[in-house]
N, C-alpha and C positions, 0 to 999 in steps of 0.2 A: 397155408390154408387160403383157399380162394374166397374172395369177398364178392358176394353177389349184390349188385346194386339194382334195386327195383325202381324203375322209372314209371311214372304214370302220366299219360298224355293229358295235357291241360285241357280242360273242358271249355269250349267256347261258349261265351254268354250270348244271349239273344241280341244284345247290342252289337257284338262283334260280327255276328252273322248278317245282321241288317246292313252294317257298314260295308262288309265284303260284297254283298249283293248290289248295293247302290253304287259302290265304287266300280264294280265290274260293268254295270250298265252304262255309267257315265263314260268310262274309258272306251267301251265298245262304240258308243255314239261318236266320240271324238275320232276314233280310228276310221269309222265309216265316212265322217265328214271330211277327213283329211285325204283318204284314199280315193274317194269317188271322183273328184275332179281330175286326178291323175289318170285313173283307168278310163274315164270318159274321153279325155284328150287322146289317150293311146288308141282307143277304139275308133275315134273319128279319123285319126291319122292313117289307119289301115283300111278305111272304108272309101268306096268310090265317092268322089267329090260331089257329083250331081245327085247321087242317091242320098248323100248326107243332108242335102237341102230339104229333104222331106221331113227331117227330124226323126225322133223316136230311137236314136242310138244311145245306148246307156253304157253297158259294160263290155260289149263285144261288137265287132263290125258286122253289119248286115250283108254287105257285098264287098268281100275282101279284095284288096288290090294293093300292089306296090307302086302305083302310079304317082302318088304324092311324094314318096321318097325318091323315086327315079327322077322326077322333075327337079328336085332340089340337087340331087347328086350330079345330074348332067348339066347343071348351070356352069357357065364359063367362069373361070377364075375362082371357083369355089375351093379347089385344093390349095392354091396359094393363100387364100384368105384364111383357111383352116390352119395352115402353118403359121401365119402371122398371129392368129389368136392364141395358139398354143405357146409360141415363143413369147408373146407379150405377157401371157399369164404367168409363165414360169419365171421370166426375168424380173418382172415387176414385183412378184410375190417375194422372191429372194432378196432383191435390193431394198424394197420398201420395208420389209421385216427387219433386215439387218440395220439399216440406218435408223429406223424408229426405235429399235431396241437399244442401240448405242446412245441415242439422245435420252431415252427413258432412264438408262443407267446413270447418266450424268446428272439429270434432274432429280434422281432419287437419292443422291448422295447428300447427306445432311450438312456436310462441311463445304458444299458448293454455295457460295454466298449469294449468287444471283438466281438461284433456282426458282424462287417464287416469282420474280419479275419476268423471267423468260417463260415460265409456265403460263403466266397471265397473258403474255403476248400470243402464245399458241392458242389459248382458249378464245381470245378475241377473233381469231381467224375462223372459228366455228360459227360466228354470228355476223361477221362483216367480210365482204369480199369486193373485188374491184368491178364485178359485173362482166357480162359476156363480151362486149366490144373491147373494153380496155384489156381484158385477158387475151383476146385474139391478137390485138395489136402488140402486146408484150411478147407473146409467143412468136409472132412474125418477125419482130425486131431481133429476137434471140436466135432466129434461124431454126426454130423447132417445127414450124409448119412444113407440110410435105416431107415429113421425116418420121422414121420409126420411133425416135427418141421422145417424141411428144407424148407417147404412151407411158414412158418410164420416168423422165426427169421431173415433170411438174408434180407428180404424186408421190415423191420419195418419202415425204413425211406427212402423216395424218395426225391431226391434233387429238381426235377421239381415240385412235389406237395408242397414241403416246400416253394419254392419261390412263388408259386401262393397264398398259404394261408397267408404267411408273408406279401406280397404286399397288400392283402385285409385288414389284421389287421392294417397295417400302415395307411391306409386310414380312420380308425375309429377316432372319435374325442378324443383327449387326455384328455379333461375335464371329460369324463365319468370315466376314470380310476383314475384321480386325486381326483375326488369327493369320489370315493369308498375308496381310501387310506386315505383321511381325516376322513372318517367314521370308520376307523380301519380295513378295509378288507385287507387280505393278498393276495399274488399273486394267490394262488390256488383258493381262493374265487372269485377274480376278473375274473379269467379265466372261471370258471364254471358258474357264475351268470351273467356276463356281456359280455364277449367275445363270448362264445359259442352261446347264443341266437342271437347275432348280426351277427354271421358268418354262419348261416344255409344255405344260398345259396351256398357259396363256399364249405362248408362241403359236401353238397349233390352232388355237381359236382365232387369233388375229390373222394367221396365214389363210385360214378358210375364208374369213371376211374379205381379205384382199383378192384371193383367187376368184371368188364368186363375182366381185365387182369388176375385175379386169375381164373375166370371161364373158360377162353379159353386156359390157359397154359397147355402144355403137354410135352414140351421139357425138363423141369427140372425133370419131373417124369421119363423120359427115362434115364436121366443122373444119378440121385441119388436114385431112388426107383424102378427101373425095376425088381430087384431081390426080392422085397417084394410085393407080390400080394395084400396084405391087405391095402397097402398104395398107390396103383395106382389110377389115376383119370379117370373120365369118358372120357375125351378127349383123353387120352392115349389109353384106351381100344378101342375107336372108330377108332383111327389111326391104331391100330394093326389089327382090323377087315377089314378096307379098304385095308391095305397092303395084307392081306390074300386073299381077294376077287380078287384083282388085279393079284396076282400070279396064282390063280386058273384059271382065265379067259385067261391067256396067254397059257394055255394048249389047243391044238386044239381039243382033244377028249372031253374035258369038254365043249367046246363051242358047239360041235355038239349035245351033250346030253342036252344042256340047253333048258329048256322049262318051261316057267313061273318061271324063276330063276332070282336071283339078279345079277347085274353087278356093276363094280366100280362106274359108273356114278350114278346109282340109289341109291347105298349105300351112296355115297358121298352127294347126295341131301338129303337123309333122315337124315344123321348125321348132316348136316348143319342146318336143321330145328330143330332137337332136341337140339343142343348146343346153338342155337340163341334164342330159345323160352323163356327161363327164363329172358334173358336180354330185349327182346322185351316187356315182361310183366312188367318188373321193370321200364323201361324207362318212360312211361307216368306219373308215380308218381313223378319222379325227374325232368321232363322236365321243369317245371315252374321255378325251381331254376337254371337250366343249363346255360341259356344265361346270366342271371344276375351274377351268381357266376364266370363264366369264363371271362366275360367282365371286371368286376370290379377287379377281382384278377389278371388278366393278363396285366392290364394297369399300367404303372409306371409313376408317374408325374415327 
């Protein structure tokens, strides 16, 4: 005999309806506030530079042109700089994440007797550093200046990232590691086969942090590799292009002759779109790990 189950839709109260409406309005406002600067920058990047000086461009270009992107793409040494930026981002992310994860695993072990002292030393580096000139002299004496490895070696360990990963690992059950040790597994086996699979959310979060920092960095290129064109990054070349356009635009004769030309604002908008596009494409794949990894890794009991 069939049993019929009668279900009745729960009736929403007035408070629930008011909350839904207010929540929808607030989130819609936040979406508009978040998307408008991006769409406005995209519109300016596709608009004629001289026409953009008149203002009044909001969500779509008034005089469409590819001139801004063509100016950037035709810049000399841009392809090599792009390759260096991609190579730097990939290698630095993998190396820094692996080394920081190993250090975090060691400092998360409760039977490691110096874990508090070593953790304190790393925390101190977040507040105290040697300064710009001593750091430059140190890198020069180590042979890191005018070298690609200046992008990789100095940043192999980040104290902030180490604390986030270590806190996440401390929250894992000790019984998992104890069972593996009883079965004869060593520390490296435990790290690779138990810790790494369980730490995917926090690893994805930290990897995104590292990749964004490495991709957007240009100041270290100006300090350590500006004399070696084969090691300059995309962001540094775009910064030089923007400075060049700004200086040319300050010339009154150049401004008079400007017709369908680029301007600092249009070049800045196009450079912003180019530099942010890889991160925008990468973020959706890591977004599902982002909240979980940062929340669990950042909370200390």
